[in-house]
C-alpha positions as CSV (number, residue, x, y, z in Angstrom):
1,D,-21.3,-3.1,13.2
2,G,-24.9,-2.3,12.6
3,R,-24.4,-0.6,9.3
4,G,-26.7,-3.0,7.6
5,A,-26.1,-5.4,4.7
6,I,-26.0,-5.4,0.9
7,H,-28.9,-7.6,-0.2
8,L,-28.8,-9.6,-3.5
9,E,-31.5,-11.7,-5.1
10,T,-31.0,-13.6,-8.3
11,S,-33.0,-16.0,-10.5
12,R,-31.5,-19.1,-12.0
13,I,-28.4,-18.7,-14.3
14,H,-26.1,-21.4,-15.6
15,T,-26.0,-24.1,-12.9
16,V,-26.8,-21.6,-10.1
17,H,-30.2,-21.8,-8.5
18,P,-32.1,-18.7,-7.4
19,L,-30.1,-17.0,-4.6
20,G,-30.7,-14.6,-1.7
21,A,-27.5,-13.3,0.0
22,D,-26.7,-10.7,2.6
23,I,-23.2,-9.1,2.8
24,P,-22.6,-7.1,6.0
25,V,-21.4,-3.5,5.4
26,G,-18.1,-2.6,7.0
27,A,-16.9,-6.3,7.3
28,L,-14.9,-9.0,5.6
29,T,-17.1,-11.6,3.8
30,A,-15.6,-14.7,2.3
31,V,-17.5,-16.4,-0.5
32,T,-16.5,-20.1,-0.4
33,G,-17.2,-23.5,-2.0
34,A,-15.9,-26.1,-4.4
35,S,-14.7,-25.2,-7.9
36,G,-17.8,-24.7,-10.1
37,S,-20.1,-24.2,-7.1
38,G,-21.2,-20.7,-8.3
39,K,-18.9,-18.3,-6.4
40,T,-17.9,-16.5,-9.6
41,T,-21.5,-16.3,-10.9
42,M,-22.7,-14.9,-7.6
43,V,-19.9,-12.3,-7.1
44,L,-18.5,-11.4,-10.5
45,E,-21.5,-12.0,-12.7
46,S,-24.2,-10.9,-10.3
47,L,-23.2,-8.7,-7.3
48,V,-20.6,-6.5,-9.0
49,P,-22.5,-5.7,-12.2
50,A,-25.8,-5.3,-10.3
51,L,-24.3,-2.8,-7.8
52,R,-22.6,-0.9,-10.6
53,A,-25.9,-0.8,-12.6
54,A,-27.8,0.3,-9.5
55,L,-25.3,3.1,-8.7
56,A,-25.4,4.4,-12.3
57,G,-29.2,4.3,-12.5
58,E,-29.1,1.6,-15.2
59,V,-31.0,-1.6,-15.7
60,L,-29.9,-4.5,-13.6
61,P,-28.5,-7.7,-15.3
62,A,-31.4,-9.8,-16.5
63,H,-31.0,-12.6,-13.9
64,V,-30.7,-10.2,-10.9
65,R,-34.1,-9.6,-9.3
66,D,-33.1,-7.2,-6.7
67,V,-30.0,-5.5,-5.1
68,D,-29.9,-3.1,-2.1
69,P,-26.6,-1.3,-2.1
70,A,-27.0,-0.4,1.6
71,G,-24.9,2.8,1.4
72,I,-22.3,1.4,-1.0
73,S,-21.3,4.2,-3.4
74,R,-18.4,2.7,-5.4
75,V,-17.3,-0.8,-6.4
76,N,-13.6,-1.7,-6.8
77,L,-12.9,-5.1,-8.4
78,I,-9.3,-6.0,-7.5
79,D,-8.5,-9.0,-9.8
80,A,-5.3,-10.7,-10.8
81,T,-5.1,-9.4,-14.4
82,P,-1.7,-8.0,-15.2
83,I,-0.9,-4.3,-14.7
84,G,0.1,-2.6,-17.9
85,V,0.5,-4.4,-21.3
86,N,4.2,-3.9,-21.8
87,V,7.6,-3.5,-20.1
88,R,7.2,0.3,-20.0
89,S,5.0,0.0,-16.9
90,T,7.1,-0.6,-13.8
91,V,6.6,-0.7,-10.0
92,A,8.1,2.8,-9.8
93,T,5.8,4.3,-12.5
94,Y,2.6,2.6,-11.4
95,S,3.0,3.6,-7.8
96,G,4.0,7.2,-8.5
97,V,7.4,6.9,-6.9
98,L,9.2,7.7,-10.2
99,D,7.4,11.0,-10.5
100,E,8.8,12.0,-7.1
101,L,12.3,10.8,-8.0
102,R,12.4,12.6,-11.3
103,R,11.5,15.9,-9.7
104,A,14.1,15.3,-7.0
105,F,16.9,14.6,-9.5
106,A,15.9,17.6,-11.5
107,R,16.7,19.7,-8.4
108,T,20.3,18.5,-8.1
109,E,23.1,20.9,-9.0
110,E,24.4,18.6,-11.8
111,A,20.9,18.6,-13.5
112,R,20.4,22.3,-13.1
113,A,23.9,23.0,-14.5
114,V,23.0,21.3,-17.8
115,G,19.3,22.5,-17.8
116,L,17.7,19.1,-17.2
117,K,14.1,19.2,-16.1
118,A,12.1,16.4,-14.5
119,G,10.8,15.2,-17.9
120,A,14.4,14.3,-18.9
121,F,14.5,11.6,-16.2
122,S,11.6,9.6,-17.7
123,Y,12.9,6.4,-19.2
124,N,9.8,6.4,-21.4
125,T,10.1,9.8,-23.1
126,G,13.0,11.6,-21.5
127,S,16.3,12.6,-23.1
128,L,18.2,10.5,-20.5
129,R,16.7,7.2,-21.6
130,C,18.9,4.6,-23.3
131,P,19.0,5.4,-27.0
132,T,19.7,1.7,-27.9
133,C,16.5,0.2,-26.3
134,D,14.4,3.4,-26.1
135,G,14.1,2.9,-22.3
136,T,12.6,-0.6,-22.4
137,G,15.8,-2.2,-20.9
138,Q,15.7,-4.9,-23.5
139,I,16.1,-5.4,-27.3
140,T,14.2,-7.8,-29.5
141,L,16.2,-10.2,-31.6
142,D,14.5,-11.2,-34.9
143,V,15.5,-14.8,-35.3
144,Q,14.5,-16.2,-38.7
145,F,11.8,-18.9,-38.5
146,L,11.5,-18.5,-34.7
147,P,9.5,-16.2,-32.4
148,D,11.2,-12.9,-31.5
149,V,13.5,-13.2,-28.5
150,D,13.8,-10.4,-25.9
151,I,17.2,-10.0,-24.3
152,E,18.7,-7.5,-21.9
153,C,19.9,-4.4,-23.6
154,T,23.7,-4.7,-23.9
155,D,24.3,-0.9,-23.6
156,C,22.3,0.0,-20.5
157,R,22.4,-3.5,-19.0
158,G,18.6,-3.4,-18.4
159,S,18.7,-0.1,-16.5
160,R,16.7,1.7,-19.2
161,Y,18.9,4.8,-18.9
162,G,21.7,6.2,-21.1
163,Q,25.2,7.1,-20.0
164,E,24.4,10.7,-18.9
165,A,21.9,9.6,-16.3
166,H,24.7,7.6,-14.6
167,G,26.6,10.9,-14.0
168,I,23.9,12.7,-12.1
169,R,23.8,11.9,-8.4
170,R,21.6,12.7,-5.4
171,D,23.1,11.7,-2.0
172,G,25.7,9.7,-3.9
173,L,23.2,7.6,-5.9
174,T,22.0,7.9,-9.5
175,L,18.4,7.3,-10.6
176,P,19.4,4.0,-12.3
177,D,20.9,3.0,-8.9
178,I,17.7,3.6,-7.1
179,M,15.5,1.9,-9.8
180,A,17.6,-1.2,-9.4
181,M,16.9,-1.3,-5.6
182,S,14.1,-3.1,-3.8
183,V,11.3,-1.1,-2.4
184,D,12.6,-1.6,1.1
185,D,16.2,-0.7,0.2
186,A,15.0,2.4,-1.7
187,R,13.5,3.8,1.5
188,G,16.9,4.6,2.7
189,A,17.7,6.4,-0.6
190,V,14.8,8.8,-0.6
191,R,15.7,10.8,2.6
192,G,14.0,14.2,2.6
193,L,11.4,13.1,0.0
194,K,8.3,12.8,2.2
195,R,5.9,11.7,-0.5
196,A,8.3,9.1,-2.1
197,D,9.0,7.7,1.4
198,A,5.2,7.4,2.1
199,L,4.6,5.7,-1.2
200,L,7.4,3.2,-0.6
201,G,6.1,2.7,2.9
202,T,2.7,1.8,1.6
203,L,4.2,-0.8,-0.9
204,S,6.2,-2.2,2.0
205,G,3.1,-2.5,4.1
206,L,1.4,-4.4,1.3
207,G,4.1,-7.0,1.6
208,L,5.8,-5.8,-1.6
209,G,9.0,-4.6,-0.1
210,Y,11.1,-7.1,-2.0
211,L,10.0,-5.9,-5.5
212,A,12.6,-3.9,-7.5
213,L,11.4,-0.4,-8.4
214,G,12.4,-1.1,-12.0
215,E,10.5,-4.4,-12.2
216,A,8.0,-4.5,-15.2
217,T,4.5,-4.8,-13.8
218,P,3.2,-7.3,-16.5
219,A,5.8,-9.8,-15.0
220,L,4.3,-9.7,-11.5
221,S,2.3,-12.6,-10.1
222,G,-1.5,-12.3,-9.8
223,G,-1.3,-11.8,-6.1
224,E,1.4,-9.1,-6.4
225,A,-0.6,-7.3,-9.1
226,Q,-3.7,-7.3,-6.8
227,R,-1.8,-5.8,-3.9
228,L,0.0,-3.2,-6.1
229,K,-3.5,-2.1,-7.4
230,L,-4.4,-1.3,-3.8
231,A,-1.4,1.0,-3.3
232,S,-3.3,4.2,-4.2
233,E,-6.3,3.2,-2.0
234,M,-4.4,2.6,1.3
235,G,-4.1,6.2,2.6
236,R,-7.7,7.4,2.1
237,R,-11.1,7.0,3.8
238,Q,-13.1,4.2,2.3
239,D,-16.6,4.9,3.5
240,G,-19.1,3.6,0.9
241,A,-16.4,1.6,-0.9
242,L,-16.8,-2.1,-1.7
243,F,-13.6,-4.0,-2.6
244,V,-14.0,-7.4,-4.3
245,F,-11.1,-9.7,-4.5
246,D,-11.0,-12.9,-6.7
247,E,-8.8,-15.5,-4.9
248,P,-6.2,-13.0,-3.6
249,T,-4.2,-15.8,-1.8
250,I,-3.2,-17.7,-5.0
251,G,0.5,-18.2,-5.0
252,L,1.0,-16.6,-1.6
253,H,3.2,-18.1,1.1
254,P,1.3,-18.6,4.4
255,D,3.3,-15.7,6.0
256,D,2.0,-13.4,3.1
257,V,-1.6,-14.5,3.8
258,H,-1.3,-12.8,7.1
259,V,0.0,-9.7,5.5
260,L,-3.0,-9.8,3.1
261,L,-5.4,-10.2,6.0
262,D,-3.8,-7.2,7.7
263,V,-4.2,-5.2,4.5
264,L,-7.9,-6.1,4.2
265,Q,-8.4,-5.2,7.9
266,R,-6.8,-1.8,7.3
267,L,-9.3,-1.1,4.4
268,I,-12.1,-2.1,6.7
269,D,-10.8,0.1,9.5
270,R,-11.0,3.0,7.1
271,G,-14.7,2.3,6.4
272,A,-14.6,-0.2,3.5
273,T,-16.6,-3.4,2.9
274,V,-14.6,-6.3,1.6
275,V,-15.7,-9.4,-0.3
276,V,-13.2,-12.2,-1.2
277,I,-13.8,-15.3,-3.3
278,E,-11.5,-17.6,-1.4
279,H,-10.5,-21.2,-0.6
280,D,-7.7,-20.4,2.0
281,L,-8.9,-21.6,5.4
282,D,-6.9,-18.9,7.2
283,V,-8.7,-16.2,5.4
284,I,-12.1,-17.9,5.8
285,A,-11.6,-18.5,9.5
286,N,-10.6,-14.8,10.0
287,S,-13.6,-13.4,8.0
288,D,-16.5,-11.8,9.7
289,W,-19.1,-13.5,7.5
290,V,-19.0,-16.6,5.2
291,I,-21.3,-17.4,2.3
292,D,-20.7,-21.0,1.4
293,M,-21.8,-22.2,-2.1
294,G,-22.3,-25.8,-3.0
295,P,-22.6,-28.4,-1.8
296,G,-20.5,-29.6,-4.8
297,G,-19.6,-28.1,-8.2
298,G,-21.5,-27.9,-11.5
299,A,-24.9,-29.6,-11.3
300,D,-24.2,-30.5,-7.7
301,G,-23.6,-26.9,-6.7
302,G,-25.3,-23.6,-7.3
303,R,-26.9,-23.2,-3.9
304,I,-26.0,-21.2,-0.7
305,V,-25.4,-24.1,1.7
306,A,-24.7,-21.8,4.7
307,Q,-24.2,-18.1,5.5
308,G,-23.0,-16.7,8.8
309,A,-20.0,-16.3,11.0
310,P,-17.2,-18.9,10.4
311,R,-18.2,-20.8,13.5
312,D,-21.8,-21.0,12.2
313,V,-20.6,-22.4,8.9
314,A,-18.3,-24.8,10.6
315,A,-21.3,-26.2,12.6
316,R,-23.2,-27.1,9.4
317,P,-22.8,-30.8,8.6
318,D,-23.9,-30.2,5.0
319,S,-21.1,-27.7,4.3
320,V,-17.9,-29.0,2.8
321,T,-16.1,-25.7,3.8
322,G,-17.5,-26.2,7.3
323,R,-16.0,-29.7,7.5
324,Y,-12.6,-28.3,6.4
325,L,-12.8,-25.5,9.0
326,R,-13.6,-28.0,11.8
327,A,-10.6,-30.1,10.8
328,A,-8.2,-27.1,10.5
329,R,-9.5,-25.2,13.5
330,P,-10.7,-27.7,16.1
331,G,-11.6,-24.9,18.5
332,I,-13.7,-22.9,16.1
333,L,-17.0,-24.2,17.5
334,G,-16.0,-22.9,20.9
């Protein structure tokens, strides 16, 4: 769209030869190639740390000869690492929905009658949490000579809340009731809570409407974790932002790949630049720009075989990705 391109130049590192790459600003770029072809080295070991160093006024990584940020002012790496280290982090806490629900339940007549404030409704620290499992929803069995075993708390049945919380209702529902619901179902339970509905709507739009609000985030798949990390980014302008995704389609059903593409396009529509390390042909074919590494992996890779629009890469006889694109999308060459 004429906003220029991030330019990266590197010298040799590992099995990757010296590279020169251009990544269009305000567009979706797919970095492709066989396993071991140098995608990770180029994006995660070169582009991301070089941009972060340049933006902070620090020295570039030793193998990076030059980087031109082209107006990029922040770098967001959205990877598949689990969110939170323990079961205390849930979809509801990470997304901010629980904060809204706690305040709403504290405003009910029953809560005010017994002096309960919003803090009481936290399953992590509040007075309404289950005293048996301390709000984790599970208890650990110490079995001699065997690893510890986590089982559902027999008192709260995994709800994380004590008996008193089950007696405080808003529109006929308790907070444990809502925490057990899916994101999509919970939207009907938050009538009148504008921000909670907006947060749930964002999760739904990310293709996460089936997740339970009380689901522990470390248990999410890599693809789910990546999309949940985007929840706080979806409603804001993204001018100057670069989002980097490491194989976001892993474990996704083909229908969900289209949800992901829609999410990436929404980021771009708000001004972002997006780079994905990817092997999924749907994502590659729908990208604005492709940088294809290879031609093979390891010693047979480490070069940029082709860079250009998907149809340009498909036209290259020496590009393995191009060959796959031609087979999957016979009309791609026009």
